[in-house]
Biopython code that builds the backbone (N, CA, C, O; Angstrom):
import numpy as np
from Bio.PDB.StructureBuilder import StructureBuilder

atoms = [
    (1, "ASP", "N", (-5.866, -2.208, 12.114)),
    (1, "ASP", "CA", (-5.196, -1.077, 12.523)),
    (1, "ASP", "C", (-4.286, -0.478, 11.632)),
    (1, "ASP", "O", (-3.244, -1.069, 11.347)),
    (2, "PRO", "N", (-4.616, 0.872, 11.053)),
    (2, "PRO", "CA", (-3.856, 1.370, 9.963)),
    (2, "PRO", "C", (-2.294, 2.079, 10.505)),
    (2, "PRO", "O", (-1.471, 2.459, 9.672)),
    (3, "VAL", "N", (-2.104, 2.159, 11.635)),
    (3, "VAL", "CA", (-0.968, 2.648, 12.295)),
    (3, "VAL", "C", (-0.098, 1.280, 12.072)),
    (3, "VAL", "O", (0.887, 1.357, 11.338)),
    (4, "CYS", "N", (-0.471, -0.125, 12.758)),
    (4, "CYS", "CA", (0.202, -1.290, 12.521)),
    (4, "CYS", "C", (0.608, -1.423, 11.046)),
    (4, "CYS", "O", (1.781, -1.523, 10.684)),
    (5, "THR", "N", (-0.375, -1.416, 10.281)),
    (5, "THR", "CA", (-0.162, -1.757, 8.946)),
    (5, "THR", "C", (0.935, -0.891, 8.199)),
    (5, "THR", "O", (1.709, -1.296, 7.332)),
    (6, "LEU", "N", (0.844, 0.281, 8.676)),
    (6, "LEU", "CA", (2.031, 1.281, 8.104)),
    (6, "LEU", "C", (3.372, 0.746, 8.452)),
    (6, "LEU", "O", (4.316, 0.632, 7.671)),
    (7, "ASP", "N", (3.355, 0.473, 9.541)),
    (7, "ASP", "CA", (4.569, 0.031, 10.487)),
    (7, "ASP", "C", (5.236, -1.054, 9.645)),
    (7, "ASP", "O", (6.369, -1.012, 9.166)),
    (8, "LYS", "N", (4.354, -2.014, 9.551)),
    (8, "LYS", "CA", (4.536, -3.649, 8.838)),
    (8, "LYS", "C", (5.121, -2.968, 7.243)),
    (8, "LYS", "O", (6.247, -3.253, 6.834)),
    (9, "ALA", "N", (4.332, -2.204, 6.587)),
    (9, "ALA", "CA", (4.783, -1.859, 5.247)),
    (9, "ALA", "C", (5.919, -1.446, 5.151)),
    (9, "ALA", "O", (6.609, -1.918, 4.247)),
    (10, "ARG", "N", (6.564, -0.301, 6.161)),
    (10, "ARG", "CA", (7.908, 0.231, 6.449)),
    (10, "ARG", "C", (8.977, -0.864, 6.515)),
    (10, "ARG", "O", (10.066, -0.949, 5.947)),
    (11, "LYS", "N", (8.279, -1.770, 7.474)),
    (11, "LYS", "CA", (9.572, -2.748, 7.417)),
    (11, "LYS", "C", (9.716, -3.347, 6.099)),
    (11, "LYS", "O", (10.767, -3.174, 5.483)),
    (12, "LEU", "N", (8.619, -4.142, 5.528)),
    (12, "LEU", "CA", (8.714, -4.560, 4.160)),
    (12, "LEU", "C", (9.397, -3.776, 3.047)),
    (12, "LEU", "O", (10.157, -4.402, 2.308)),
    (13, "VAL", "N", (9.226, -2.579, 2.863)),
    (13, "VAL", "CA", (9.859, -1.798, 1.974)),
    (13, "VAL", "C", (11.543, -1.403, 2.615)),
    (13, "VAL", "O", (12.547, -1.565, 1.921)),
    (14, "GLU", "N", (11.573, -0.986, 3.736)),
    (14, "GLU", "CA", (13.002, -0.612, 3.948)),
    (14, "GLU", "C", (13.717, -1.621, 4.279)),
    (14, "GLU", "O", (14.840, -1.652, 3.777)),
    (15, "TYR", "N", (13.366, -2.620, 5.097)),
    (15, "TYR", "CA", (14.495, -3.802, 5.489)),
    (15, "TYR", "C", (14.268, -5.174, 4.889)),
    (15, "TYR", "O", (15.201, -5.976, 4.894)),
    (16, "ASP", "N", (12.849, -5.568, 4.266)),
    (16, "ASP", "CA", (13.186, -6.738, 3.589)),
    (16, "ASP", "C", (13.227, -6.439, 2.239)),
    (16, "ASP", "O", (13.260, -7.426, 1.504)),
    (17, "LYS", "N", (13.237, -5.127, 1.597)),
    (17, "LYS", "CA", (13.410, -4.658, 0.166)),
    (17, "LYS", "C", (12.338, -5.313, -0.968)),
    (17, "LYS", "O", (12.672, -5.547, -2.130)),
    (18, "VAL", "N", (11.013, -5.560, -0.427)),
    (18, "VAL", "CA", (10.117, -5.983, -1.272)),
    (18, "VAL", "C", (9.931, -5.323, -2.561)),
    (18, "VAL", "O", (9.938, -4.107, -2.754)),
    (19, "ASN", "N", (9.766, -6.241, -3.418)),
    (19, "ASN", "CA", (9.359, -5.317, -4.954)),
    (19, "ASN", "C", (7.844, -4.857, -5.045)),
    (19, "ASN", "O", (7.500, -4.051, -5.909)),
    (20, "PHE", "N", (7.005, -5.356, -4.191)),
    (20, "PHE", "CA", (5.692, -5.055, -4.231)),
    (20, "PHE", "C", (4.811, -5.630, -3.148)),
    (20, "PHE", "O", (5.185, -6.656, -2.580)),
    (21, "ILE", "N", (3.545, -4.989, -2.780)),
    (21, "ILE", "CA", (2.684, -5.697, -1.871)),
    (21, "ILE", "C", (1.488, -5.708, -2.113)),
    (21, "ILE", "O", (0.927, -4.755, -2.653)),
    (22, "ILE", "N", (0.768, -7.009, -1.685)),
    (22, "ILE", "CA", (-0.376, -7.473, -2.176)),
    (22, "ILE", "C", (-1.091, -7.058, -0.947)),
    (22, "ILE", "O", (-0.646, -7.330, 0.168)),
    (23, "GLY", "N", (-2.132, -6.440, -1.121)),
    (23, "GLY", "CA", (-2.921, -6.158, 0.242)),
    (23, "GLY", "C", (-2.741, -4.771, 0.528)),
    (23, "GLY", "O", (-1.909, -4.208, -0.183)),
    (24, "PRO", "N", (-3.310, -4.091, 1.385)),
    (24, "PRO", "CA", (-4.104, -4.750, 2.702)),
    (24, "PRO", "C", (-5.459, -5.074, 2.242)),
    (24, "PRO", "O", (-5.936, -4.750, 1.155)),
    (25, "LEU", "N", (-6.060, -5.776, 3.217)),
    (25, "LEU", "CA", (-7.394, -6.121, 2.846)),
    (25, "LEU", "C", (-8.592, -5.106, 3.090)),
    (25, "LEU", "O", (-9.693, -5.232, 2.553)),
    (26, "ASP", "N", (-8.239, -4.062, 3.982)),
    (26, "ASP", "CA", (-9.378, -2.989, 4.500)),
    (26, "ASP", "C", (-9.339, -1.673, 3.929)),
    (26, "ASP", "O", (-8.177, -1.405, 3.623)),
    (27, "GLY", "N", (-9.972, -0.937, 3.717)),
    (27, "GLY", "CA", (-9.734, 0.424, 2.986)),
    (27, "GLY", "C", (-9.176, 1.220, 4.069)),
    (27, "GLY", "O", (-8.565, 2.167, 3.574)),
    (28, "SER", "N", (-9.131, 1.233, 5.327)),
    (28, "SER", "CA", (-8.644, 2.424, 6.267)),
    (28, "SER", "C", (-6.992, 1.988, 6.255)),
    (28, "SER", "O", (-6.104, 2.841, 6.253)),
    (29, "SER", "N", (-6.725, 0.500, 6.245)),
    (29, "SER", "CA", (-5.414, 0.247, 6.109)),
    (29, "SER", "C", (-4.805, 0.539, 4.953)),
    (29, "SER", "O", (-3.660, 0.976, 5.067)),
    (30, "ARG", "N", (-5.284, 0.413, 3.763)),
    (30, "ARG", "CA", (-5.013, 0.686, 2.709)),
    (30, "ARG", "C", (-4.773, 2.378, 2.331)),
    (30, "ARG", "O", (-3.776, 2.843, 1.778)),
    (31, "ARG", "N", (-5.702, 2.960, 2.690)),
    (31, "ARG", "CA", (-5.395, 4.363, 2.693)),
    (31, "ARG", "C", (-4.503, 5.001, 3.604)),
    (31, "ARG", "O", (-4.283, 6.204, 3.465)),
    (32, "ALA", "N", (-3.857, 4.223, 4.694)),
    (32, "ALA", "CA", (-2.675, 4.573, 5.355)),
    (32, "ALA", "C", (-1.408, 4.457, 4.693)),
    (32, "ALA", "O", (-0.452, 5.221, 4.825)),
    (33, "VAL", "N", (-1.498, 3.221, 3.816)),
    (33, "VAL", "CA", (-0.113, 2.524, 3.320)),
    (33, "VAL", "C", (0.170, 3.485, 2.123)),
    (33, "VAL", "O", (1.280, 3.985, 1.937)),
    (34, "GLU", "N", (-1.036, 3.731, 1.236)),
    (34, "GLU", "CA", (-0.774, 4.007, -0.384)),
    (34, "GLU", "C", (0.182, 5.243, -0.421)),
    (34, "GLU", "O", (1.073, 5.133, -1.263)),
    (35, "PRO", "N", (0.188, 6.552, 0.409)),
    (35, "PRO", "CA", (1.094, 7.310, 0.156)),
    (35, "PRO", "C", (2.482, 7.280, 0.325)),
    (35, "PRO", "O", (3.333, 7.842, -0.364)),
    (36, "TYR", "N", (2.635, 6.528, 1.365)),
    (36, "TYR", "CA", (4.057, 5.788, 1.585)),
    (36, "TYR", "C", (4.786, 5.088, 0.588)),
    (36, "TYR", "O", (5.959, 5.208, 0.235)),
    (37, "LEU", "N", (3.623, 4.125, 0.088)),
    (37, "LEU", "CA", (4.371, 3.076, -1.070)),
    (37, "LEU", "C", (4.283, 3.775, -2.179)),
    (37, "LEU", "O", (4.831, 3.127, -3.070)),
    (38, "ALA", "N", (3.735, 5.095, -2.700)),
    (38, "ALA", "CA", (3.803, 5.773, -3.658)),
    (38, "ALA", "C", (4.912, 6.576, -3.782)),
    (38, "ALA", "O", (5.457, 6.786, -4.865)),
    (39, "GLU", "N", (5.312, 7.083, -2.626)),
    (39, "GLU", "CA", (6.609, 7.987, -2.272)),
    (39, "GLU", "C", (7.997, 6.955, -2.266)),
    (39, "GLU", "O", (9.152, 7.359, -2.130)),
    (40, "HIS", "N", (7.691, 5.904, -2.399)),
    (40, "HIS", "CA", (8.744, 4.775, -2.258)),
    (40, "HIS", "C", (8.899, 3.989, -3.630)),
    (40, "HIS", "O", (9.802, 3.219, -3.958)),
    (41, "LYS", "N", (7.929, 4.333, -4.245)),
    (41, "LYS", "CA", (7.551, 3.706, -5.899)),
    (41, "LYS", "C", (7.435, 2.267, -5.465)),
    (41, "LYS", "O", (8.213, 1.489, -6.018)),
    (42, "VAL", "N", (6.620, 1.788, -4.593)),
    (42, "VAL", "CA", (6.380, 0.193, -4.371)),
    (42, "VAL", "C", (4.946, 0.214, -4.873)),
    (42, "VAL", "O", (4.094, 0.996, -4.451)),
    (43, "PRO", "N", (4.728, -0.800, -5.900)),
    (43, "PRO", "CA", (3.474, -1.005, -6.544)),
    (43, "PRO", "C", (2.751, -1.860, -5.503)),
    (43, "PRO", "O", (3.282, -2.851, -5.002)),
    (44, "ASN", "N", (1.407, -1.401, -5.168)),
    (44, "ASN", "CA", (0.408, -1.915, -4.405)),
    (44, "ASN", "C", (-0.403, -2.657, -5.017)),
    (44, "ASN", "O", (-0.884, -2.132, -6.021)),
    (45, "PHE", "N", (-0.776, -3.803, -4.764)),
    (45, "PHE", "CA", (-2.093, -4.809, -5.261)),
    (45, "PHE", "C", (-3.163, -4.878, -4.355)),
    (45, "PHE", "O", (-3.224, -5.974, -3.799)),
    (46, "PRO", "N", (-4.208, -3.906, -3.952)),
    (46, "PRO", "CA", (-5.044, -4.351, -2.716)),
    (46, "PRO", "C", (-6.032, -5.551, -3.239)),
    (46, "PRO", "O", (-6.144, -5.928, -4.406)),
    (47, "ASN", "N", (-6.693, -6.037, -2.134)),
    (47, "ASN", "CA", (-7.362, -7.098, -2.292)),
    (47, "ASN", "C", (-8.905, -7.067, -2.429)),
    (47, "ASN", "O", (-9.708, -7.983, -2.250)),
    (48, "SER", "N", (-9.150, -5.564, -2.851)),
    (48, "SER", "CA", (-10.503, -4.878, -2.639)),
    (48, "SER", "C", (-10.557, -3.935, -3.719)),
    (48, "SER", "O", (-9.653, -3.792, -4.542)),
    (49, "PHE", "N", (-11.636, -3.296, -3.701)),
    (49, "PHE", "CA", (-11.949, -2.379, -4.713)),
    (49, "PHE", "C", (-10.796, -1.232, -4.729)),
    (49, "PHE", "O", (-9.879, -1.347, -3.916)),
    (50, "MET", "N", (-10.808, -0.078, -5.667)),
    (50, "MET", "CA", (-9.877, 0.555, -5.644)),
    (50, "MET", "C", (-10.632, 2.119, -5.917)),
    (50, "MET", "O", (-11.369, 2.346, -6.877)),
    (51, "THR", "N", (-10.271, 3.110, -4.859)),
    (51, "THR", "CA", (-10.867, 4.327, -5.188)),
    (51, "THR", "C", (-10.579, 5.410, -5.896)),
    (51, "THR", "O", (-9.501, 5.209, -6.457)),
    (52, "GLU", "N", (-11.042, 6.554, -6.175)),
    (52, "GLU", "CA", (-10.224, 7.659, -7.132)),
    (52, "GLU", "C", (-9.180, 8.179, -6.053)),
    (52, "GLU", "O", (-8.219, 8.779, -6.533)),
    (53, "GLU", "N", (-9.214, 8.056, -4.790)),
    (53, "GLU", "CA", (-7.976, 8.612, -4.222)),
    (53, "GLU", "C", (-6.662, 7.730, -4.378)),
    (53, "GLU", "O", (-5.509, 8.161, -4.386)),
    (54, "SER", "N", (-7.114, 6.266, -4.513)),
    (54, "SER", "CA", (-5.968, 5.393, -4.681)),
    (54, "SER", "C", (-5.550, 5.428, -6.189)),
    (54, "SER", "O", (-4.421, 5.032, -6.480)),
    (55, "LYS", "N", (-6.274, 5.814, -7.022)),
    (55, "LYS", "CA", (-5.742, 6.062, -8.479)),
    (55, "LYS", "C", (-4.937, 7.192, -8.668)),
    (55, "LYS", "O", (-4.336, 7.249, -9.740)),
    (56, "LYS", "N", (-4.754, 8.346, -7.653)),
    (56, "LYS", "CA", (-4.245, 9.531, -7.506)),
    (56, "LYS", "C", (-2.825, 9.199, -7.285)),
    (56, "LYS", "O", (-1.981, 9.868, -7.881)),
    (57, "HIS", "N", (-2.496, 8.338, -6.576)),
    (57, "HIS", "CA", (-1.292, 7.811, -5.872)),
    (57, "HIS", "C", (-0.383, 7.055, -7.044)),
    (57, "HIS", "O", (0.847, 7.034, -7.004)),
    (58, "GLY", "N", (-1.075, 6.518, -7.956)),
    (58, "GLY", "CA", (-0.246, 6.062, -9.075)),
    (58, "GLY", "C", (0.495, 4.828, -9.011)),
    (58, "GLY", "O", (1.031, 4.405, -10.035)),
    (59, "TRP", "N", (0.588, 4.174, -7.869)),
    (59, "TRP", "CA", (1.263, 3.032, -7.628)),
    (59, "TRP", "C", (0.138, 1.805, -6.929)),
    (59, "TRP", "O", (0.487, 0.749, -6.400)),
    (60, "THR", "N", (-0.788, 2.132, -7.048)),
    (60, "THR", "CA", (-1.877, 1.174, -6.688)),
    (60, "THR", "C", (-2.778, 0.447, -8.046)),
    (60, "THR", "O", (-3.227, 1.180, -8.927)),
    (61, "PHE", "N", (-2.936, -0.773, -8.081)),
    (61, "PHE", "CA", (-3.192, -1.129, -9.226)),
    (61, "PHE", "C", (-4.424, -2.471, -8.822)),
    (61, "PHE", "O", (-4.431, -2.734, -7.620)),
    (62, "LEU", "N", (-5.217, -3.134, -9.509)),
    (62, "LEU", "CA", (-6.082, -4.266, -9.106)),
    (62, "LEU", "C", (-5.528, -5.299, -10.167)),
    (62, "LEU", "O", (-5.028, -5.106, -11.275)),
    (63, "LEU", "N", (-5.794, -6.514, -9.428)),
    (63, "LEU", "CA", (-5.217, -7.717, -10.154)),
    (63, "LEU", "C", (-6.584, -8.006, -11.182)),
    (63, "LEU", "O", (-6.564, -8.938, -11.987)),
]
sb = StructureBuilder()
sb.init_structure("model")
sb.init_model(0)
sb.init_chain("A")
sb.init_seg("    ")
for serial, (resi, resn, name, xyz) in enumerate(atoms, 1):
    if name == "N":
        sb.init_residue(resn, " ", resi, " ")
    sb.init_atom(name, np.array(xyz, "f"), 0.0, 1.0, " ", f" {name:<3s}", serial, name[0])
structure = sb.get_structure()
């Protein structure tokens, strides 16, 4: 659920003060969090392929 994923990402960034996020697993959830993570300059390491859209945000990287 992309909405739930975004809520969880907000908690991790704003309250838990994480330095990076590994995941999410599916494309729709990843698309939901990428703009938010880029806005907050939090690196994101998805567990799947990276799209051209992901590259535009500048904070998504493949391992």
